[in-house]
Wavefront OBJ file of the C-alpha trace (Angstrom):
o trace
v 121.840 -215.973 -74.059
v 125.385 -216.570 -75.549
v 124.427 -214.767 -78.683
v 123.181 -211.818 -76.640
v 126.495 -211.660 -74.880
v 128.425 -211.816 -78.200
v 126.283 -208.894 -79.647
v 127.077 -206.721 -76.550
v 130.861 -207.572 -76.787
v 130.973 -206.483 -80.394
v 129.128 -203.084 -79.849
v 131.839 -200.438 -79.578
v 132.368 -196.870 -79.846
v 133.074 -195.562 -83.396
v 134.219 -192.140 -84.453
v 132.750 -191.135 -87.825
v 134.145 -188.288 -89.748
v 131.737 -186.446 -92.014
v 132.638 -183.756 -94.493
v 129.457 -181.716 -95.426
v 128.489 -178.629 -97.351
v 128.437 -175.736 -94.923
v 124.798 -174.988 -95.455
v 121.748 -174.109 -93.115
v 120.066 -177.251 -91.866
v 122.743 -179.944 -92.504
v 123.450 -180.391 -88.913
v 119.739 -180.890 -88.240
v 119.453 -183.439 -91.067
v 122.390 -185.453 -89.713
v 120.984 -185.397 -86.124
v 117.565 -186.339 -87.451
v 119.111 -189.302 -89.120
v 120.397 -190.472 -85.876
v 117.363 -189.795 -83.737
v 114.896 -191.223 -86.389
v 116.572 -194.491 -86.312
v 117.144 -194.730 -82.628
v 120.851 -194.356 -82.798
v 122.623 -192.184 -80.006
v 125.163 -189.534 -80.663
v 127.569 -189.601 -77.696
v 129.360 -186.501 -78.965
v 129.314 -184.234 -81.876
v 131.779 -181.523 -83.000
v 131.198 -179.293 -86.024
v 133.306 -176.594 -87.603
v 134.256 -175.205 -90.952
v 137.210 -176.508 -92.801
v 139.904 -174.497 -94.630
v 137.378 -174.339 -97.370
v 134.465 -172.160 -95.880
v 131.927 -173.926 -98.111
v 132.473 -177.139 -96.164
v 132.329 -178.238 -92.655
v 133.756 -181.177 -90.803
v 131.635 -183.161 -88.305
v 133.096 -185.584 -85.876
v 130.419 -187.962 -84.623
v 131.091 -190.476 -81.728
v 128.485 -193.164 -81.471
v 128.300 -196.777 -80.527
v 127.002 -199.824 -82.288
v 127.886 -203.229 -83.636
v 129.254 -203.588 -87.231
v 125.795 -203.783 -88.845
v 124.530 -200.648 -87.020
v 127.766 -198.584 -87.929
v 127.503 -199.779 -91.499
v 123.931 -198.625 -91.695
v 124.845 -195.261 -90.217
v 127.552 -194.831 -92.829
v 125.278 -195.739 -95.662
v 122.465 -193.588 -94.461
v 124.834 -190.560 -94.021
v 126.159 -191.074 -97.432
v 122.588 -190.683 -98.834
v 122.164 -187.302 -97.401
v 122.410 -184.678 -100.105
v 124.813 -182.264 -98.449
v 127.103 -185.015 -97.261
v 130.418 -184.975 -99.279
v 132.466 -187.815 -97.501
v 131.881 -190.208 -94.659
v 134.785 -192.124 -92.886
v 134.547 -194.591 -90.119
v 137.916 -193.644 -88.355
v 137.837 -196.970 -86.550
v 138.835 -198.590 -89.767
v 142.166 -196.811 -89.886
v 144.747 -195.278 -87.514
v 143.625 -191.931 -86.172
v 144.241 -189.332 -83.486
v 141.569 -187.802 -81.318
v 141.471 -185.173 -78.685
v 138.987 -183.673 -76.378
v 139.038 -180.384 -74.267
v 137.469 -179.697 -70.906
v 137.263 -176.589 -69.066
v 136.821 -177.280 -65.325
v 135.907 -174.634 -62.647
v 137.109 -175.837 -59.236
v 136.452 -174.421 -55.911
v 139.748 -173.509 -54.177
v 140.017 -172.944 -50.511
v 143.447 -171.641 -49.464
v 144.379 -175.187 -48.267
v 143.506 -176.693 -51.748
v 145.173 -174.255 -54.134
v 148.509 -176.003 -54.149
v 146.921 -179.395 -54.668
v 144.856 -177.967 -57.544
v 148.062 -176.503 -59.284
v 149.937 -179.865 -58.691
v 147.189 -181.672 -60.677
v 147.151 -179.106 -63.284
v 150.941 -179.523 -63.665
v 150.639 -183.374 -63.686
v 148.211 -183.244 -66.606
v 149.908 -180.485 -68.474
v 146.711 -178.471 -68.182
v 146.525 -174.688 -67.700
v 144.917 -172.334 -65.247
v 143.060 -169.914 -67.571
v 141.241 -167.885 -64.923
v 141.689 -167.469 -61.322
v 139.595 -165.791 -58.517
v 140.072 -165.898 -54.680
v 137.670 -168.945 -54.625
v 138.103 -170.701 -57.942
v 140.580 -171.934 -60.557
v 139.310 -172.452 -64.119
v 141.385 -175.092 -65.728
v 141.661 -176.059 -69.414
v 142.893 -179.524 -70.294
v 143.163 -181.274 -73.553
v 143.855 -185.055 -74.321
v 142.278 -188.320 -74.900
v 139.081 -189.066 -73.064
v 140.903 -191.256 -70.393
v 143.100 -188.188 -69.608
v 139.997 -185.995 -69.265
v 138.329 -188.518 -66.965
v 141.442 -188.863 -64.774
v 141.854 -185.162 -64.057
v 138.218 -184.874 -63.401
v 138.393 -187.701 -60.942
v 141.363 -186.028 -59.097
v 139.698 -182.677 -59.020
v 136.343 -183.821 -57.657
v 137.424 -184.045 -54.117
v 138.411 -180.241 -54.330
v 134.886 -179.467 -55.519
v 134.123 -178.974 -59.235
v 131.654 -176.057 -59.694
v 131.245 -176.350 -63.257
v 132.440 -178.700 -66.190
v 132.266 -178.178 -69.853
v 133.483 -180.768 -72.515
v 133.977 -180.228 -76.214
v 133.347 -183.753 -77.277
v 136.049 -185.281 -79.461
v 137.603 -184.254 -82.616
v 139.611 -186.733 -84.639
v 141.573 -187.025 -87.919
v 143.026 -190.024 -89.734
v 146.714 -190.560 -89.550
v 148.645 -190.507 -92.754
v 150.116 -193.827 -93.634
v 153.743 -194.184 -92.774
v 155.856 -194.639 -96.056
v 159.042 -196.348 -95.696
v 162.162 -194.135 -96.385
v 164.261 -195.566 -99.106
v 167.789 -196.123 -98.146
v 170.357 -194.661 -100.565
v 173.995 -195.354 -100.386
v 176.159 -192.344 -100.541
v 179.199 -192.385 -102.712
v 182.270 -191.664 -100.847
v 184.964 -189.695 -102.459
v 188.364 -191.446 -102.500
v 191.485 -189.495 -101.944
l 1 2 3 4 5 6 7 8 9 10 11 12 13 14 15 16 17 18 19 20 21 22 23 24 25 26 27 28 29 30 31 32 33 34 35 36 37 38 39 40 41 42 43 44 45 46 47 48 49 50 51 52 53 54 55 56 57 58 59 60 61 62 63 64 65 66 67 68 69 70 71 72 73 74 75 76 77 78 79 80 81 82 83 84 85 86 87 88 89 90 91 92 93 94 95 96 97 98 99 100 101 102 103 104 105 106 107 108 109 110 111 112 113 114 115 116 117 118 119 120 121 122 123 124 125 126 127 128 129 130 131 132 133 134 135 136 137 138 139 140 141 142 143 144 145 146 147 148 149 150 151 152 153 154 155 156 157 158 159 160 161 162 163 164 165 166 167 168 169 170 171 172 173 174 175 176 177 178 179 180 181 182 183
């Protein structure tokens, strides 16, 4: 039983960045790799890069070290895959966007705007009965605003899933002494 608990404790969320050739069927092959092996994709974001012949995928999945290693190896074997990086092995930044349509009675409109302001979100559409709110940030921020808006009545919710990029290493700045002109 102890080994089962240790296995559960080591299983964690991983963000995998995959650069692929921007070709028909690549997304299907990547998704098929996951489903064929019983791995779950928690979120998936795909878009072209600056080079239109390539696309960048951000895949969020969970697993222990062995499973993630297997996923990375299997992704690297796919013909159209150019590069695979488990971002959990480095420093990275990630963001998610949500668009939330909230019912707003006259009595709730000020509270909705207060929540929007606290989370640095934006009202991107307004009708007499709803506000449509856009918010970006880490997943905890998205969950927090959703939890605060729920009592007002969320009519619709759409989330992008995460996008992520590795941080560049910080290089120490060399200190140079300045020569002072003597008078």
